[in-house]
N, C-alpha and C positions, 0 to 999 in steps of 0.2 A: 837122905830123905827129901831134901829140896830138889836134888837132881832128878829123883824118881818122879816127883810131882810135875816137873817141867817136861819130862819125856812123855808122861801120860797126857798132858795138855797138848803137846805137839801132835801126838798120835790122834787125839780127838779132833784137832783142827784139820788134819789131813783127811780123816774120814769124812768130815762134814764137806770139805772141799771136793772130794771125789763124788759124793752124793750129788752136790750141786752140778758138777760137770756132767754126770750121767743124766740128770734131769734136763739140763740144757740140750744135750745130744738127742734125748728122746723127743723133746719139744721140737727141735729142728727137723727130726725125721718125720714127725706128724705134719708139720707145716709143709715140708717138701712133698709129702704124699698128697696133701690137699691141693697144693699148687699143680701137681701133675694131673690130678683129677679135673681141676678147672680148665687146664690147657686142653685136655682131651675132649671135654665137653664143648669147648669153644670151637675146636677144629671140626668136631662132628656137626655142630650147628652151622658152620660156614659151608661144609660140604653138602649138608641137606638143603641149605638155601640155594646154593648153586645148582644142585640137581633139580629142585623144584622150579627154579627160574628157567632152566633149559627145557624142562618138560612142558611148562606153560607156554613157552615160545613155540616149541614144536607143535603143540596142540593148536595154538592160534594160527600158525602157518597152515596146518592141515585144514582148519575150518575155512580160512580165507581161500585156499585152493579149491575146496568144495564149493564155496560161494561163487567163485569165478566160473567154475564149470557149470553151475546151475544157471548163472546169468547168461552164459553163452548158449546153453540149451534153450533158455527162455527166448533169447533173441532169435534162434533158429525157428522155434515154434511160431513166433510172431511173423517172421518172414514168410514161412509157409502159409500162414493164414492170410497174409497180405497178397501172396501170389494167387491163392484160390479166389480171393475177392476180386483181384484184377481180371482173372479169367472169366468170372461171372459177369463182371462189368463189360468186358469185350463182347461177350455173347449178347448181353442185353443191348449194347450200343448198336451192334449189327442188326438186331431185330427192329430197332426203333430209329434207324438212320434216316428214314424218309420223314419222320415226324419229330424234329428236335424239340426239346423242352423249352418253354419260355425262359428267356434270360440267359441263354448260352452265349450270345454275342457279348453281352455286358460282362460276363465272367471272363471271357478271353481278353477283353481290354483291361479287366481288373488285375489279372494275374499273367502278365507277359512272360515269355520264356526268359530264363536268366543265364548268365555266363557260367561255365563249369566251376569257377572259384567262388561263386556267390552261394548264398543259402539256397537250399533246394526249393524249386518252385512248387506251387500247390497244384496238384492234379485234380481235375474236377470231372471224373467220369459220370456219365448219366446212369447212376445205379442207386438203389436204395442204400440207406445208411449202413455202415459197417457194424459188425457184432458189438453189442454193448460192452462186453468184457474187454475186447481189444481197445475200444475207445477210452474206457476207464483207465486201462494200463498206460496208454500213451499220454493221457491227460495228467496222470500223477507224475510223469517224468518231466513235465514242463516246469522249469524253475522260475522264480521271480527274478526280475532284472532291475537293478537300481542305477547302473551306469556310474557308480562312484569310483571304481578302480580303473576305468577306461581300458580294460583288458580286452583285446580282440578275441581272445580265446573264450572268455566268458560270454561275450556278445554273440559270437557265432554259434556257440552251444545253445544259447537261448533261442536263436532264430531257427536252428536245426530242429530242436525239440518241438517248437511251435508248429513248424511246417509238417513235421511227421504226423502230428495230430490232425491238422487241417486236411491232410491228404486222404484221410479215411473218413472224416466227418464232413461230408459234402454239404450238409445243411448249414453248419457253422461256417464253412469256407466262404459262403456268400457275404459274411460279415466278419472277414478275417481281421481287419484292423481293429474293429470294436472288441473282438475277442482277445487279440494280442494286448490291447491297452489294459485289460483287466489284470495282467501280470506285471505291469510296470510299477515301480516304486521310486520314491524320493526324486532324484534328479531326472530320471527318465520319465516319470509321470509328469513332472513340471514341464519338461520339454514338449511332451505330447499335448498338454493342455494349451500351451502357447501356440502350437502349430496345428491345432485340430482342424480349423477351418481350411487351411491350405491342403492338408493331407486328405481329408474326407474319408473315403473308403478305398483309396488307392494303395494297394499292397506295395507297389514299387516305390512310391514316395515314402511309405512307412519305413521299409527296411533301409532304403538309401539314406533317409534322414537319421536313423539310428546310427548307421555306420559313420556318416560324416560327423555327427556330433560326439559320439562316445568312443570312437576308435582312435585313441591317442597315437600320434606319430612317434612319440618318444616313450612308449610304454615300456620298452625293454630297458631303457636307461633308468626309469623310475623303479622298475622291479629290481634291477641290479643294486641300486642305492638302498632299497629296503632289505635285500638279502645280505648285503655287506654289514648291516648293523643289527641283523636278527640274532638274538641269543635266546637260550632256553629259559634262563631266569627262574621264575616260580612256576613255569608251565611244566606239565608232565612230559615225559619223553614222546608219547604219542601225539600230544598237542603240538609240540615243537616240530615233529616230523611232518605233520599235516600242513602246517603253515609254511614250512620250508619247501615242500613239494609244490604247493600252489604257486609260490614265487619262482621256483626253478623251472616250472613248465613254461614260463614266459620269457626265458633267457636261453640263448644259445651257449651252452657250456659243455666242456668235455666231462667225461665221467670222473677223471682224476680231480678236475677243478671243483666239480659238484661235491665230491667226497671231502675234499679239503675244507671247503666252505661250511659244509654240514658239521664236520668234527670241530671246527673252530668255534662254532656257536654253542656247543654242548657245555654243560656244567663241568667244572674242573675235574671232579672225581671220575665222571663217566668218560670225559675226553682222555684223561690219562690212561684209563683201562683200555680204551679203543686203540690208543697209540702203542701201548705195551703189547697188544694182540696183533700189531702191524696190519691193522685193517683200515688205516686212514687214507689209502690210495685207491680204494674201490668203494663206490657208493653203496652197493648192495651189502658188501662185507661190513662196512661201517654201520649200517642200520642194524644188522644182526648182532654185531658185537656190542653196540650201544644198548640194544634192547635187553640183552643178557645182563650187562653191567647195571642198568637201571633197575631191573628186577632184583638183583642181588643186594644192591644198596637199600632198596625199599624193604627187603626182608630183614636186613640187619637193623633197621630202625625200629622194627617191632620188638617188644620185650620178649625175652626167651627165659622160661623157667625150666631148668634142667633138673637132674637128680640131685646135684649138689645144692642148688638153690632151695629145693624142698627140704633137704636135710638141715640146712642152716636155719630155715624158718621154724622148724619144729624144735 
């Protein structure tokens, strides 16, 4: 009797043990299925983020290409308009050659011919003012100049834009220095105020003084020092790229050196992805790979609520 009770107890214990094992196996199977679902959703999210980032970059590239073409077409239209105005000016000058307008001699002294490497000289044809739309367009292109960076590229761009406008607005050209002074800021404005009596309305003294004062002889050394210490940090990828391009335009660098310096300054995750893509030896390829990586990482930082997350919340 005692042996029978012991066998019954052992049988009951085995049954309970088997049930526990089956429950554990079922629980493990459920956990594995949920883990597989989470992994699949994560991979899907990463693939979608990469696809969207690549699509966004291609769209931006297409928009930039269209913008460049539009700018080129606009430039052609402006040149055609300028050519027509010049033709009209020539005809008008021939008709009035025997009766020159008052003040022509003073203008010739004010705007002497310049060397080919200098900023474009201001042409003063005896013609009525250019179309208002053209003058407004050229006037909007004139940037302000502060002289703080001592970059010859920035200075020559300012002088070129200024003379482009003065070449079509003949009335303003008579007061070119006073007009140009309105676009000076900070150090450049202080310089003009200090030398205003000496410069007067002499265009030659104005541009020569700007070049002598703000065209630094060691600008390339300064730009190289800045670019060597430039890093992305908290800046967006686009902000870092714009700042890098500004400095790189002032330095004589090979494409491989430019790509290496650009990749070195990127944040670690983006830099690693660019190097894994083997795009760190070509500047254009480095920009494209860096833009894709930056968009992917930005998409990953945004919260993702998939099917599994909704199921868990309910």
